[in-house]
C-alpha positions in Angstrom: 42.5 -0.4 15.5 38.8 0.1 14.7 36.4 -2.0 16.7 33.2 -1.3 14.4 32.2 -1.3 10.8 29.4 -0.2 8.9 27.6 -3.4 6.9 25.3 -2.4 4.0 21.9 -4.4 3.9 22.0 -5.5 0.0 18.4 -6.5 0.7 17.2 -2.8 1.5 17.3 0.8 0.5 17.6 3.9 2.4 17.3 7.5 1.7 16.5 10.9 3.4 13.4 13.1 2.4 12.8 16.4 3.7 9.6 19.0 3.0 8.8 22.8 4.2 5.6 21.5 5.4 4.4 17.3 6.2 2.2 17.4 3.0 5.8 18.5 1.2 8.0 16.1 3.1 5.0 12.9 1.5 4.4 14.4 -1.8 8.8 14.4 -2.3 8.8 11.0 -0.6 6.6 9.7 -3.1 8.4 11.3 -6.3 12.0 9.8 -4.6 10.4 6.4 -5.0 8.6 7.3 -8.7 12.1 7.8 -9.2 14.1 4.8 -7.2 11.6 2.7 -9.7 11.9 4.0 -13.4 14.0 7.2 -13.8 12.9 7.8 -17.1 9.8 7.9 -17.1 8.7 11.1 -17.6 6.0 10.5 -21.4 2.8 11.0 -21.4 0.8 11.5 -18.5 -1.6 8.4 -18.4 -4.5 10.0 -16.1 -4.5 11.8 -12.8 -5.7 9.4 -10.2 -7.4 10.7 -6.5 -5.5 8.5 -3.7 -6.7 7.9 -0.5 -6.0 6.5 3.4 -6.5 5.8 5.9 -3.1 5.5 9.5 -2.7 6.1 13.2 -0.8 8.9 12.5 1.6 10.2 9.8 4.7 7.8 10.0 2.0 5.0 9.3 -0.4 7.2 7.0 3.4 7.9 5.0 4.5 4.4 5.1 1.4 2.9 4.1 0.7 5.8 1.0 3.9 5.3 -0.3 3.0 0.9 0.2 0.0 1.2 -2.0 1.8 3.7 -4.2 4.3 0.7 -5.1 0.9 -1.5 -5.3 -0.2 0.0 -7.7 2.7 0.7 -9.5 3.8 -3.3 -10.4 0.4 -3.4 -10.9 -0.3 -0.9 -13.8 3.1 -0.9 -14.5 3.0 2.6 -14.2 4.5 5.0 -11.9 2.5 8.2 -9.7 3.7 11.6 -9.1 2.3 14.0 -6.9 -0.1 16.6 -8.1 -1.0 17.5 -4.2 -1.1 15.6 -1.3 -3.7 16.9 2.2 -3.3 15.9 5.4 -6.6 15.8 8.0 -7.9 13.9 10.8 -10.9 12.5 11.6 -12.0 9.9 14.5 -8.3 8.9 15.6 -7.4 8.6 12.2 -5.0 10.7 9.9 -6.0 10.4 6.7 -3.7 11.4 3.2 -5.5 12.2 0.2 -3.5 12.5 -2.8 -3.9 13.6 -6.2 -2.1 11.7 -8.9 0.2 11.9 -12.3 -0.4 8.3 -13.3 3.2 7.5 -16.3 3.2 4.6 -17.9 7.2 2.9 -18.2 9.0 0.0 -20.4 10.2 -1.5 -17.1 11.2 -0.9 -13.5 15.0 0.0 -12.9 14.5 -1.1 -9.0 12.7 -3.6 -7.5 11.1 -2.9 -4.8 9.0 -4.8 -2.7 7.5 -3.1 0.3 8.4 0.2 2.3 8.8 -0.9 6.0 8.1 1.1 8.6 12.0 0.7 10.0 13.3 4.2 10.9 9.9 6.1 9.5 9.9 8.8 11.9 8.8 12.4 10.8 10.3 15.2 12.6 11.1 19.0 12.1 14.4 19.5 12.6 15.8 23.3 12.4 12.8 24.4 10.3 12.1 21.0 7.8 10.5 18.0 7.7 12.5 14.7 7.4 12.3 11.7 8.1 14.5 7.8 6.8 12.9 5.3 4.8 13.4 1.5 3.9 13.0 0.1 1.6 13.1 -3.6 1.3 14.3 -4.9 -2.6 
């Protein structure tokens, strides 16, 4: 007799993201967010924008960057595809600077309300950086 079962939660979406470097992981996470919001986004680039977030550590920085992109996506009815992302530190803060290509989209296929801190723990395993990300729906 089975003593447990897995329950899916309709209020969240979980993904696993990875990259060769931490910066690459950030780029892949931003691209995953855009893919979930609007998989058919490829058209003309509306603009290229520079985004900067400051956080206490790299886990929080990833969540903060994704939430900033999510907020801008809803406000501008667009998705953002990273060109580059760099991480630096200054005075006990981790700074993420990213160049993003903004694509205007007709609609979002998934309504993501927030990126949560739950389960975000960037770790290197077998030479690859990876983490889970939970999106609140």
